[in-house]
Backbone as JSON, one array per atom type, in Angstrom:
{
  "sequence": "MEQLHSYVNHELNRFLKIEKPKTVYIVKLPRSCAGGVNKKINNSVALWQRGYIRERLQLKCKEQSVEFVEVLGKGISTECSRCGAIGVTKNGMFACPGCNYTIEEKTNTSQNVLKRGKDGKVLDKS",
  "N": [[0.79, -1.38, -0.14], [1.94, 0.86, 0.76], [4.25, 1.74, -1.11], [2.08, 2.08, -3.6], [0.8, 4.36, -2.72], [2.91, 6.37, -2.75], [3.84, 6.52, -5.37], [1.37, 7.0, -6.39], [1.63, 9.92, -5.14], [4.1, 10.83, -6.1], [3.77, 10.87, -9.07], [1.34, 12.49, -9.04], [2.3, 14.57, -8.25], [4.8, 15.32, -10.05], [2.84, 16.04, -12.72], [1.56, 17.88, -11.62], [3.68, 19.82, -11.85], [4.75, 19.88, -14.16], [2.63, 20.18, -15.91], [1.44, 22.42, -15.03], [-1.51, 23.59, -14.04], [-4.04, 26.1, -14.12], [-6.57, 25.49, -13.24], [-8.44, 22.69, -12.08], [-10.44, 20.13, -12.87], [-12.41, 18.01, -11.87], [-14.71, 15.07, -11.84], [-17.29, 14.12, -10.28], [-19.1, 11.41, -9.22], [-22.32, 9.59, -8.56], [-22.61, 7.73, -5.91], [-22.39, 4.15, -6.4], [-24.68, 1.28, -6.61], [-24.29, -1.32, -6.43], [-25.09, -4.47, -5.94], [-24.81, -7.46, -4.06], [-22.28, -9.41, -2.37], [-19.15, -9.77, -3.01], [-19.09, -7.41, -5.4], [-19.87, -5.4, -3.34], [-17.75, -5.21, -1.77], [-15.58, -5.1, -3.68], [-16.3, -2.74, -4.45], [-16.0, -0.84, -2.36], [-13.35, -1.34, -2.12], [-11.8, 0.23, -4.79], [-13.66, 2.6, -4.38], [-12.34, 3.48, -2.0], [-9.39, 4.14, -2.71], [-10.1, 5.39, -4.67], [-10.85, 7.86, -3.35], [-8.49, 8.6, -1.92], [-6.57, 9.31, -3.75], [-8.42, 11.44, -5.24], [-8.47, 12.87, -2.49], [-5.31, 13.46, -2.18], [-5.18, 15.0, -4.27], [-6.81, 16.93, -4.53], [-5.32, 18.28, -1.96], [-2.97, 18.96, -2.66], [-3.26, 20.35, -4.94], [-4.3, 22.59, -3.6], [-1.97, 23.5, -2.2], [-0.54, 24.22, -4.1], [-1.91, 26.17, -4.96], [-3.73, 25.79, -7.05], [-6.92, 25.98, -8.6], [-9.32, 23.85, -7.8], [-12.03, 21.77, -8.74], [-14.7, 20.28, -8.26], [-17.05, 18.85, -10.92], [-20.16, 18.17, -11.56], [-21.34, 15.08, -12.6], [-23.27, 13.13, -13.4], [-24.67, 11.6, -16.23], [-21.97, 11.93, -17.82], [-20.7, 10.78, -19.34], [-22.12, 9.75, -21.41], [-23.72, 11.71, -22.77], [-23.06, 14.09, -25.88], [-20.08, 15.92, -26.41], [-19.9, 17.75, -28.17], [-22.56, 18.37, -28.92], [-24.35, 18.05, -27.32], [-26.36, 15.89, -27.32], [-27.37, 12.56, -26.49], [-25.27, 9.87, -26.73], [-24.23, 6.98, -27.96], [-22.17, 4.39, -27.13], [-19.1, 2.23, -27.93], [-17.5, -0.28, -27.67], [-14.71, 1.45, -27.16], [-15.42, 3.7, -28.45], [-17.55, 6.89, -28.84], [-19.94, 7.55, -30.2], [-22.64, 9.96, -31.88], [-25.79, 10.2, -32.43], [-27.3, 12.63, -33.07], [-25.61, 14.63, -33.96], [-23.74, 13.45, -35.5], [-20.6, 12.92, -34.52], [-17.94, 11.62, -33.87], [-16.0, 10.01, -31.54], [-12.91, 9.19, -29.71], [-14.19, 7.3, -26.76], [-13.29, 7.87, -23.98], [-12.05, 11.23, -24.43], [-14.35, 12.38, -25.28], [-15.67, 12.37, -22.9], [-14.25, 13.99, -20.92], [-13.9, 16.17, -22.36], [-16.34, 16.87, -22.37], [-16.17, 17.69, -19.12], [-14.7, 19.55, -18.63], [-15.93, 21.35, -19.88], [-18.4, 21.54, -18.61], [-17.03, 22.28, -16.0], [-16.4, 24.92, -16.93], [-18.96, 25.69, -17.53], [-20.22, 26.26, -15.1], [-21.33, 24.15, -13.92], [-20.78, 23.05, -11.58], [-19.97, 21.14, -8.45], [-18.09, 21.91, -6.27], [-16.07, 24.05, -5.17], [-12.4, 25.27, -4.96]],
  "CA": [[0.11, 0.17, 0.05], [2.8, 2.37, 0.95], [4.5, 1.74, -2.67], [0.91, 2.77, -4.21], [0.36, 5.84, -2.27], [4.5, 6.87, -3.1], [3.47, 6.24, -6.87], [0.63, 8.42, -6.7], [1.87, 10.97, -4.81], [5.23, 11.12, -7.79], [3.0, 10.75, -10.36], [0.5, 14.25, -9.17], [3.81, 15.72, -7.96], [4.99, 15.58, -11.74], [1.84, 16.14, -13.04], [1.31, 19.64, -11.27], [4.9, 20.47, -12.42], [4.94, 19.55, -15.72], [1.71, 20.69, -16.84], [1.23, 23.67, -14.31], [-2.45, 24.15, -14.46], [-4.6, 27.14, -13.29], [-7.54, 25.08, -12.95], [-8.25, 21.17, -12.18], [-11.48, 20.16, -12.84], [-12.36, 16.27, -11.58], [-16.16, 14.4, -12.02], [-17.92, 13.54, -9.08], [-20.03, 10.42, -9.6], [-22.8, 9.58, -7.48], [-22.15, 6.27, -5.31], [-22.44, 2.88, -6.87], [-25.56, 0.6, -5.65], [-24.02, -2.67, -6.52], [-25.88, -5.86, -5.19], [-24.02, -8.85, -3.94], [-20.98, -9.15, -1.05], [-17.96, -9.35, -3.25], [-19.41, -6.23, -5.87], [-19.99, -4.63, -2.43], [-16.39, -5.45, -1.34], [-14.65, -4.63, -5.08], [-16.93, -1.19, -5.07], [-15.81, 0.02, -1.62], [-11.73, -1.29, -2.06], [-12.13, 1.04, -5.57], [-14.16, 3.78, -3.75], [-10.93, 4.39, -1.35], [-8.31, 4.28, -3.63], [-10.49, 6.64, -5.71], [-11.12, 8.67, -2.33], [-7.44, 8.63, -1.43], [-6.42, 9.87, -4.98], [-8.81, 12.88, -4.98], [-8.08, 13.69, -1.63], [-4.46, 14.23, -2.43], [-4.78, 15.97, -5.56], [-7.34, 18.1, -3.92], [-4.14, 18.52, -0.8], [-1.6, 19.26, -3.96], [-3.59, 21.78, -5.91], [-4.43, 23.75, -2.62], [-0.72, 23.55, -1.14], [0.17, 24.97, -5.05], [-2.45, 27.27, -5.7], [-5.01, 25.54, -8.26], [-8.1, 25.07, -8.11], [-9.93, 22.16, -7.79], [-13.17, 22.16, -9.01], [-15.59, 18.99, -8.09], [-17.97, 18.92, -11.34], [-21.77, 16.72, -11.81], [-20.81, 13.64, -13.17], [-24.17, 12.48, -13.81], [-24.86, 11.25, -17.6], [-21.25, 12.69, -18.79], [-20.24, 9.97, -20.51], [-23.08, 9.33, -22.84], [-23.6, 13.4, -23.68], [-22.12, 14.47, -26.81], [-19.33, 17.07, -25.98], [-20.61, 19.07, -28.92], [-24.14, 18.74, -29.38], [-25.35, 17.92, -25.96], [-27.55, 15.35, -27.22], [-27.01, 11.63, -25.67], [-24.6, 9.18, -27.78], [-23.48, 5.17, -27.64], [-20.63, 3.86, -26.79], [-18.82, 0.91, -28.27], [-15.79, -0.55, -28.02], [-13.8, 2.89, -26.29], [-15.66, 5.14, -29.2], [-18.21, 7.36, -28.64], [-20.97, 8.43, -31.67], [-23.47, 11.08, -31.47], [-26.25, 10.41, -33.48], [-27.62, 13.74, -33.25], [-24.5, 15.19, -35.19], [-22.74, 12.59, -36.09], [-20.09, 13.34, -33.67], [-17.57, 10.21, -33.43], [-14.4, 10.52, -30.62], [-13.13, 8.3, -28.43], [-14.61, 7.65, -25.82], [-12.31, 9.07, -23.07], [-11.9, 11.95, -24.76], [-15.68, 12.86, -24.86], [-15.93, 12.56, -21.82], [-12.87, 14.9, -20.37], [-14.65, 17.75, -22.53], [-17.66, 17.43, -20.85], [-16.18, 17.7, -17.52], [-14.26, 20.68, -18.8], [-17.28, 21.97, -20.11], [-19.35, 21.59, -17.24], [-16.71, 23.28, -15.37], [-16.77, 26.35, -17.7], [-20.34, 26.17, -17.43], [-20.49, 26.84, -13.65], [-22.51, 23.09, -13.53], [-19.97, 22.24, -10.48], [-20.58, 20.6, -6.83], [-17.29, 22.89, -5.02], [-14.81, 24.94, -5.95], [-11.76, 25.13, -3.83]],
  "C": [[1.04, 0.78, 0.12], [3.81, 2.83, -0.41], [2.98, 2.61, -3.45], [0.57, 3.53, -3.98], [2.03, 6.85, -2.79], [4.17, 7.1, -4.29], [2.09, 7.42, -7.28], [0.79, 9.61, -6.14], [2.84, 11.56, -6.05], [4.3, 11.8, -8.69], [1.6, 12.61, -10.34], [1.48, 15.08, -8.86], [4.15, 16.72, -9.42], [4.01, 15.77, -12.73], [1.62, 17.78, -12.74], [2.71, 20.21, -12.22], [5.45, 20.68, -13.72], [3.6, 20.54, -16.56], [1.35, 21.89, -16.3], [0.11, 24.75, -14.53], [-2.87, 25.28, -13.32], [-5.37, 26.46, -12.52], [-7.5, 23.17, -12.92], [-9.45, 20.78, -12.02], [-11.66, 17.93, -12.58], [-14.15, 16.17, -11.24], [-16.25, 13.78, -10.54], [-19.29, 12.69, -9.32], [-20.53, 9.79, -8.39], [-22.48, 8.26, -7.11], [-22.77, 5.35, -5.93], [-23.52, 2.43, -5.77], [-25.9, -0.84, -5.91], [-24.87, -3.59, -5.64], [-24.66, -6.91, -5.03], [-22.87, -8.11, -2.9], [-19.74, -9.47, -1.91], [-17.75, -8.29, -4.27], [-18.92, -4.97, -4.86], [-18.2, -3.93, -2.15], [-15.08, -4.25, -2.47], [-15.18, -2.84, -5.4], [-15.62, -0.26, -3.53], [-14.2, 0.02, -1.68], [-11.43, 0.12, -3.12], [-11.93, 2.17, -5.0], [-13.05, 4.46, -2.62], [-10.35, 4.34, -1.92], [-8.66, 5.43, -4.88], [-10.39, 8.01, -4.56], [-9.58, 9.02, -1.93], [-6.61, 9.92, -2.89], [-7.0, 11.15, -5.2], [-8.69, 13.52, -3.65], [-6.19, 14.04, -2.24], [-3.92, 15.13, -3.23], [-5.58, 17.04, -5.17], [-6.25, 18.99, -2.79], [-3.42, 19.43, -1.95], [-2.03, 20.71, -4.62], [-3.81, 23.03, -4.76], [-2.96, 24.35, -1.85], [-0.49, 24.82, -2.84], [-0.93, 26.17, -5.62], [-3.52, 27.18, -6.33], [-5.68, 25.35, -7.96], [-8.72, 24.53, -8.45], [-11.25, 22.06, -7.84], [-14.19, 20.58, -9.05], [-16.87, 19.31, -9.78], [-19.53, 17.69, -11.76], [-20.94, 15.94, -13.21], [-22.03, 13.09, -13.69], [-24.57, 12.78, -15.28], [-23.38, 12.07, -18.59], [-20.49, 11.78, -19.39], [-20.85, 9.39, -21.76], [-23.45, 10.55, -23.65], [-22.38, 13.16, -24.55], [-21.76, 15.93, -26.61], [-19.62, 18.11, -26.87], [-21.73, 19.39, -29.59], [-25.14, 19.07, -27.94], [-26.36, 16.72, -26.0], [-26.67, 13.69, -26.58], [-26.62, 10.61, -26.79], [-25.0, 7.38, -27.46], [-22.41, 5.18, -27.68], [-20.47, 2.57, -26.71], [-17.76, 0.73, -28.49], [-14.47, 0.73, -27.92], [-14.44, 3.92, -27.3], [-17.0, 5.72, -28.64], [-19.05, 8.12, -29.95], [-22.14, 8.95, -31.02], [-24.17, 10.88, -32.71], [-27.26, 11.5, -33.95], [-26.97, 14.64, -34.57], [-23.44, 14.31, -36.22], [-21.41, 12.63, -35.68], [-18.84, 11.57, -33.42], [-16.13, 11.01, -32.89], [-14.63, 9.07, -29.89], [-13.32, 8.72, -27.22], [-14.75, 8.28, -24.28], [-12.36, 10.64, -23.41], [-13.09, 12.63, -24.37], [-16.29, 13.36, -23.62], [-14.58, 13.95, -20.7], [-13.41, 16.19, -21.04], [-15.98, 18.0, -22.49], [-17.17, 17.68, -19.92], [-15.03, 18.82, -17.63], [-15.28, 21.74, -19.12], [-18.0, 22.23, -19.42], [-18.82, 22.61, -16.25], [-16.99, 24.45, -15.91], [-18.07, 27.13, -17.0], [-20.99, 26.51, -16.06], [-21.69, 25.4, -13.44], [-20.93, 22.28, -12.7], [-20.89, 22.01, -8.89], [-19.5, 21.57, -5.8], [-16.11, 23.5, -5.79], [-14.18, 24.95, -4.37], [-10.52, 25.72, -3.92]]
}
């Protein structure tokens, strides 16, 4: 666990040093309601690590005077970053039936995070 934490801290420091962002936008997703004992255990472990990374990033942003903004995450991966319509994802690609926009799923989601952050659809600013 110490090695994992050391790696996370090292990479966050590297990110902030190299990229020098003024604002970091991060998506805040609703809690999972998955059933089953194993799913609950796996989810709680994943949430703990995700929570650790979020906590460390928030702390490091504060230390370096970088704005940390949590963006509303509901439906963020299914919304088209170009026109706002609901699209479909398949094999890591996002396709919008409304405007025929096709892009990598993660890129579409990250563009939505930035767009929502700049449009003020946020949970918390610090």
